[in-house]
C-alpha positions in Angstrom: 85.7 198.1 59.1 85.8 196.9 55.5 88.6 194.9 53.8 90.8 197.1 51.5 90.5 196.2 47.9 93.2 193.9 46.5 94.9 195.3 43.4 97.4 193.4 41.2 99.8 195.6 39.2 101.1 194.1 36.0 103.6 196.0 34.0 106.2 195.8 31.2 109.8 195.5 32.4 111.0 198.0 29.8 113.6 199.8 31.9 114.8 200.3 35.4 113.2 203.7 35.4 109.8 202.2 34.4 110.1 199.5 37.1 110.9 202.2 39.7 107.9 204.2 38.6 105.6 201.2 39.1 107.2 200.5 42.5 106.4 204.1 43.5 102.8 203.7 42.3 102.4 200.5 44.3 103.9 202.1 47.4 101.5 205.2 47.1 98.5 202.8 46.8 99.6 200.9 49.9 100.0 204.2 51.8 96.5 205.1 50.8 94.9 201.9 52.1 94.9 199.8 48.9 96.3 196.2 49.2 98.5 196.5 46.1 100.8 193.7 44.9 103.7 193.7 42.5 106.3 191.1 41.7 109.2 193.2 43.1 107.9 192.6 46.6 107.1 188.9 46.3 109.0 187.1 43.5 112.7 186.2 44.2 115.1 186.0 41.3 114.5 182.7 39.5 111.0 182.5 41.1 108.0 181.4 39.2 106.7 184.7 37.8 103.9 182.9 35.7 102.5 181.3 38.8 102.7 184.5 40.8 100.8 186.4 38.0 98.1 183.7 37.6 97.5 183.6 41.3 97.2 187.3 41.8 95.1 187.8 38.7 92.6 185.3 40.1 92.6 186.6 43.7 92.6 190.4 43.1 89.6 192.6 43.0 91.2 194.9 40.4 94.1 194.7 38.0 96.2 197.7 36.9 98.2 197.2 33.7 101.1 199.7 33.1 102.6 199.6 29.6 
C-alpha cells in the first residue's frame, strides 16, 4: 500500500467564510485519502505560523494556494 500524498494548503485569511471554505476543502481531501494539512488543525492561537508554514512547505509533496 502506498503512502498518501502530503498536501499543504496555504490560503489568505480574508474572511471567516473563506476560512470555512478552505476547512471544507481540506476535510474533503482527507476523506478522499489525501494527507492534507492546514493551520486551523495544527496552530494554536499565538503559535508560530511562520515556522508551521516553512516546515510544511518543505515536507509536503504538493502545495495548494487558495487566494
